[in-house]
N, C-alpha and C positions, 0 to 999 in steps of 0.2 A: 905863821900857818902854812902848810905845805900847799894848800890849794891856791893861796894867793900868789904862788910862784908861776901859775899858769897865766900866760900872756895872750890875750885876744886882740888881734889887729884887724880892724874893720876895713883898713886900706888894702890888705893882703888879698889876692885873687883866690886863695884857698878858702872854701866855705868855713864859717866860724865853727860848726859842729865838728869838722874835720880837724881844724887846728886844736880843738880841745881834746878829742880822741887821740890824736898823735902824741900830744904831750903827756896825757895819761900813760900811753904805752911806753914812752921813753922812760917815765918814772919807774915803771914796773921793771923794765930791762935793767936799769941802772940800780935796782934794789932799794929805791927810795920808798916804794910802796910794796909792802909785803903781802903775800897771799893771806886772805882772811880780813884784811882791812876793810871796815865799813866805810862807804862814801856817803857825804851828805845827801839828803833828798834832792830831787831834781829842783824843787822850788828854792831850797836854801842855796844849792850850788849856783843856780841862776842869779840869785842876789849877790853872791860873792863875786862872780865873774861879770856881773853887769850885762848879762845877755837875756834873751827871752827864754821862757820855759820850753818852747818848742825846740829851740837850738840845743837845749840840754837833753831833751828827749831823744833827738836825732843823734847827739853824741854818745848817749848811753846805749842806744840801740846799735850803733856801730861797734862799740866796745864789746858788746854782748856777741854780735856776729863773728868778731875776731878772737873770742875766747879770753878776752882781758877781764871782764867782770861777769857776775852772775846775779840774777835777781831772785829773791825769795819772797813770796807774798806775805806781807805783814811784818817782814824783818828788814827789808831794805836791799840795797845793792852792795856787793862785796867784790873785792879783788880776787879773782879766780885762784883756788888752790890747785897746784899741780897734781897730776894723777900719781897714785901710789905705785912705785916700781921697784924692782929688785936692784940691789946695788951694782949688779952686773950690767944693768940696762941704762941707757941714756935717753932723757926725755927728748921728744921730737918737737921742734918749733914748726909746726906744719906750714905756716904761711911762707916761710922761707923757701920752700920747695915749689911754691906755686909759680907757674910761668904766665898764666892768664891774668891780666890785670883787673882786679876788682876794687882797687882802692878809689877809682874815679867814679863808681856807680853812685848815682844820686839816690839817697834813701828817701827823698821826697815822694818818689813814685809809689813806694810801699805805703807811706802815709796817706796818700790819696786813696788807694785801694782799701786802707783800713777804715777810713772815714766812711766809704760806702758800705762797709759791713755793720756799721753801727746804726741800728734801727731807730736810736733816739735822736739822730741828727737829721735836719733837713739838708740833703746832700747836695751842694752847689759846687763841689769840688770836681767830681768825675762824671763822665757821660753815661746816661742810660736812656733806654727807650721809654717814652711816655707810656703809662699804663693803658690809656685808652686806645692806643694804636699799636701796642705791643703785638708782633706777628706770631707769638708762641703758638696758640692754638692752631691758626691757619697753616703755619709752617709745618708743624708736627702731623697734621692731617694730610697735607701734601706729601710729606715724606712717607707716611704709612701706606698711602694709595700707590705711591711710585714703587715702593717695595712689594706690594701685594701683586702688581702687574708684572714686576720683573724680579722675582725672589733670587735669581741666580746672580744678581748684581753683588750681593754680599760675599759671594764665593770667588770672585774675580780678583786677581792681584791688581794693585794699584801702581802704575809707574811712578818713580820718583818726581818726574816732571808734572804729574798730576792726573787726575781722572780725565780720561780722553774725551768722554761725552761733555764734560763740564768745560774743558778747554774749547771744544767746538762751539758751544753755546755762548762762552765768554767772548768769543771772536765776534759774533753777531752783536752782542751787547756793547762792546767797545766801539763798533762801528757807529752806533747811535750817538756817541760822543765824538765822532770824527777821527777816531783812532783806527787806521787801516793796518792790521798786523796779521801776518800769517800765522797758522798754528804752531809752527816750529819757533816762533818769536814769543810764545806765551808759555809761562809756567805757573803752577799754583803753589802758594806757600802757606805755611801755618800762621797767618796774620802778617800784617805789615812789618812788625818787629822782626820776624824771622827773615823777611826780605832784606831789610836793613842790615841785619847781622851777616847774611850771606854776602851781600855786596861789600861790606866792610872786609870780611875775610878774604874776598877776591882781589880787592884793590889796595887795602892799607896794610902798612907794617910800621914798625917804630920809626919815628922821624919823618913819616909822610905828613902831607897837609890836606885838610879838607875845609871848605868854606861852607858855613851855614848861617842862618838867620839868628839874630838876638834881639828880643827873646825868641824862643823857639821850642820845638818839641824835645823836652829833657831826655827822654828815653833814647832819641837817636843820637845825642851826643855821647851817652854812655856807650852804645855800640862802637861808635868811632874811636873813643878814647880807650876802649878795651884792647885795641890793636897796638897801642902805643902811639897812635897818630897824634898830630897837633891840630887843634881846631881854631880856625880863623873866623871870628864872628863879625857879622855886618849888620847894622841897624837898619830899621824901616822909616819910611815915611808914608804918606796916604796912598801912594802908588805901589807899595811894596818894598822889597829889599833894594838897597841903593846900588845899582848896577856900576856906576862910576867908581865906587869904592872897591868893588870886585875886580875890575880891570886893573886898578893900582896894585892890589894884592897878587893878581896873576902875573905881573911884571916883576914881582919881587920873590915869589915863592913858587916851588914846583908842586902845584896843587893836583891832586889825583881826581876830585870831582867836587862839584858844587851840589849841595843838598838844599832843596827848597820845598816849602809847603805853600804854593803860590795862591790857592783858592781857598777862601774862608780860612784863612791862617790861624793856627794854633800858636799863641793864645790871642792874637789882636783882632781876628776876624777879618782883617784886610785882604782884598783880592787884588793881585798884581795887574796892572793895566795891561792892555794889549801892546801898546807902544813899548812898554818896558820889557814885556817878554820877548818881543822881536829883537830888541837891543841886546838882551842877555844871550839869546841864541846867536846873534852876530859875534859877540865876545867869545862865547864857548867855541864857535867855529874857528875864530881867529887863532886861539890858543890851544885848540884841540883837546878841550877839557870837557869830560862827560857831565851832564846835568842829571841828578837824581830828583825826580818829581814825586813827592809824596801827596797823593790825592785822596784823602779818606772821606770827604763829604761834599764833593762839588754837585752831586745830585740834589742836595738839600738847599736849594735856592728858593726864595720866597716871593720875588717879584718878577725877575726875568732870569734867563739863563746867563751864567757867567761867561766870560770871554773864553775862547777855546783853550785847551789844555797845551802844555809845552809839547807833549807827544804828538798832538794832531798838527801842530805847526812845524815839527822836526822834519827837515828835508835831508839832513846830513847825518842820521843815525847816531846822534849824540845824546839822546834822552833815554834814560831808564825809568820806566813809570811803574808806580805802585799804586794799586787801588783796593782798599779793603772793603769787606761787606759789613764789618763790625757796626758802623754807625747806621747802616741801613736796617740790619736785622737786630742783633744784639752783641754786646761786646764779647760774650764767650764763644761765638761762633768760630773764631780763629780761622777764617778762610780769606785769603787775598790773592789778587793777581798781579803778577810781575811780568811787564812787557819790555823787551830789550833786543838788540841785535842778536842773530843766532849765535855768533861766537861767544857772546857773554852768557846767554842761556845755557849753552852746552857746558860751560865751565861752572856755573852756579849749580847746575844739576849734579855735577860730580861732587861739589862741596856738600851739597845738601844730603846726598846719599851716605855720607860718612856720619852725619849727626841725626838725620831723620830720614829713614828709608823711603817713606812717602807720607804725605800729609793725611790727617784722619779721613779714611775712606767714607765713613757714615756721614760726616758733614759735607764732603764733597758731593756725594750722591744727593743729599738733601738740598743743598744750594742749587745743583744742576736741575732738579725737579721744579723748584721754585721759579727758577729763571725760564725754563723751557715751557712752562704753562702761562707765562706772563704775569705771574702774581707779584714779582718784585716791582715791577713798573707801577702796578695799582697801589702797592703798599707804600712806596716811596711818595706818591702823590698825597696820601693820607698824612704822612709825616710831615710834609711841607706845610699842609693846612694847619696841622695841630701846633707845629713849632712857630708859625707866623702869628697865631693867635696869642701864643706866650710872650712873643717878642712885643706885640702890640700892648699887652698888659703890663710888661716891664716898663715900656715908655711912659705909660700913664702913671705907674707907681713912682718912677723916678722924677717926674715933672716937679714934685715938691720935695725932692731930697737932694739939696745942693752938695751934700758930702760926697755924692757919687756921681762922677762925669763919665759916662760910658760911650764907647764907640759902638754904634748900631750896625751890624754887618748886613749884607743883602743875602746872607745864607749862613749855613753852618750851624754850630752848636755852642759857640763861646761868646761871651761878652767881656771886653777888656775895659776895666773901669779905674779911673784915677781917683784916689782918696786925698785928703787934704795934705798938704806938704808938712813934713815933721812927724807924720804917723808911720810908724814901721808895720808893714803889712804882716810881718811874721808875729809881732806882739799882738796886733789886732786879731789875728787867727785865734790866739790863745783865749782872748776875751770872748770871741764869737762861739768857739767850741763850748765854752761853759754855758752860753745862752741857748745852744742847740742848733747851730748851723755851721756848715763848713764852706770853705772856698780855697782857692790856691793863691798863696802870696805871690806878687809879681816876681820877687827876687828868686823864687824857685824855678822860674822859667828862663832865668838868664844864667849863662855860664860864668859871668863875671860879677854876679851880685847886684846888677842894676835893677831899676823898676821897683825900688823899695816902697814907693807910695802908689803901686798899682795892685790890683787884684783880678783874678780870673774867675768868672762865674760860668758854670755849666748850667743851661736853663732847661733842658729837654726832659729831664726825668721827673721832677716834682710836679705834682698836680698844681693847678693855678693857685688855689687857696694856700698851699704850702710855699709856692714861689713868692707869693706876696708877704707871707709871714717872715720867710728867711731873709728877704731883703730888708724888712722892717728891723730885724734883729741885728743885722750888719750895720744899719743906720744907728741903731741904739749903741752898739759896741764903739762906733766912731765917736759919738757924743760922750761916752763914758771913759774914752781912752786916757785922758790926762789925770783923771781921778782914780784910776784903777791902780792898785798896789801889786807890783810883781813880787 
């Protein structure tokens, strides 16, 4: 059978779904798979290849995005038929003309967002603001009042660097966290992801190197890999990323920058110790390598303030600091602050102008009003209280669930949980989705497929009763794992 010729190598660093999609595409190009051929169902193909259903779903989705297959509701998935063309024309294979690298994009990110759109699921995969402390009404009222008093704001052009009153207000806000920055060292970007993309465009090219944590923020690695850069991954311990391993890599490779998420890390929740932060700054200074600090939720501490940020400790202008408002307000706000030396800011602004003339003026004005009136400070305090209650509830729930060993952070929005050895978190997800709950498999957070027996839980969005039910369902899924038929 043709399908049995597809070889899946679990030792290969290429994700399983990508191995499958690449081999299908090769069969199409070689003429072994003709247009119109119907593929087995995802479940059947998963059985043939001995992989999880989720792996097959990701593989089929990637093939759809590349124009290899099409799906028809109720009929199945088919090899794509070529467009009807005149004999004088030649069909264009579009992807051969693409210069920007999309092969490395992790489709897991789209899966996480898809879970959040499914109202039938208890969503423990992605982050959302708890309903009882959602700032939507207060935020919109503040915005409306702000515009009523200053209607001319909507007519003013917004500089690419950002809405100037917001930059001025952000300067004071950063000072509260110990970051002393001049206004010319600050720019506004459309979310932290745009900031990472701009930094990647400025610093990275084919065959450059960047160091990041593993596990880590998967969308960041997509931004780096899209430039053709190579990613060197360093693991964690209880104090954060292992800095001695970083120095070993810096002695061997010409690294352009080190990317870290040091406070309430995604996905582990770990906060890097002050001693280790100082050590990493010393190493960065020694090798003259910038540090990109991604700090999305350091204000969400539950007991005491976390250790100072890298940017507040930076005396040598080596740190580029990114701080988003998404975790404090809501994910769709898409406003973030980027702080860096003037020479870097001026060049990032030039790049931004080519792809995004200016960030959304409405949201910048709205965030400015919310900050200027002191409402954000009060709102974040409510978030801390609400999320601390949820964390205490989870500790109580897990006290009699030995299948889940979780690292309880001092803040942030994620729990990093170990499941019994021998259980694949990807396959467990498939069972959990059928039961009505989502989470993120640990292997999705790794660039090399590690952490197969870990899962990431985002605990801020579901109400307490749904949170308890969701954890119960995951525990049931673990108990049923070995009896489940794939």
